[in-house]
C-alpha positions in Angstrom: 47.3 82.7 16.2 45.7 79.5 17.6 48.5 78.7 20.1 46.7 79.8 23.3 43.7 78.3 25.1 41.6 80.4 27.4 39.7 78.7 30.2 37.1 80.9 31.9 35.8 80.0 35.3 33.6 81.6 38.0 34.7 81.3 41.6 32.5 82.0 44.6 33.8 81.5 48.2 33.2 82.8 51.8 35.9 83.7 54.3 35.9 84.8 57.9 37.4 88.2 57.2 38.6 90.6 54.6 42.3 89.8 55.1 41.7 86.1 54.3 39.7 87.0 51.2 42.5 89.3 50.1 45.1 86.5 50.7 43.1 84.0 48.6 42.9 86.6 45.7 46.6 87.3 46.0 47.3 83.5 45.8 45.2 83.2 42.7 46.9 86.2 41.1 50.4 84.8 41.9 49.7 81.1 41.0 52.1 79.3 38.7 49.6 79.5 35.8 49.0 82.7 33.8 45.6 84.1 34.6 43.5 87.2 34.6 41.2 88.0 37.6 38.2 90.2 36.7 34.8 91.2 37.9 35.8 90.8 41.5 32.9 91.4 44.0 33.4 91.4 47.8 30.4 91.8 50.1 29.8 91.5 53.8 26.5 90.7 55.6 27.0 93.0 58.7 29.2 96.0 59.1 31.8 97.0 56.5 34.2 94.7 54.7 37.1 95.5 57.1 35.1 94.7 60.2 32.8 91.9 59.2 33.4 88.3 60.3 32.0 86.9 57.0 33.0 88.1 53.5 31.6 86.6 50.3 33.7 86.8 47.2 32.7 86.2 43.6 35.0 86.6 40.6 35.8 85.5 37.1 39.2 84.0 36.3 40.6 83.3 32.8 43.5 80.9 32.8 45.8 80.8 29.7 47.5 77.7 28.3 49.8 77.1 25.4 48.4 74.6 22.9 50.5 71.5 22.5 50.1 68.3 20.5 49.1 66.5 23.7 46.3 69.1 24.3 44.9 68.7 20.8 45.0 64.9 21.2 43.0 65.3 24.4 39.9 66.3 22.5 40.3 70.0 22.2 38.9 71.5 19.0 41.3 73.4 16.8 40.3 76.6 15.0 41.2 77.9 11.6 40.1 80.9 9.5 37.4 78.6 8.1 36.0 77.6 11.5 36.3 74.6 13.8 38.2 71.6 12.6 
């Protein structure tokens, strides 16, 4: 209906262990902004994820925002059935 903005971002980070990676993902999931975490990929160089001392994480996050007059005046394009205004 044109009242929501989606912001897609890719996040890549490295942690010292699986539990820290899990905590970061939980913090993202529970942040104050509405978001969807997807395509989460965890990998470890040596050993398994639970025993490695280096875990790499890659994911996509979509944040959702309500459109306001201030957002439109900040240079965001508005969409109609006819296309971009």
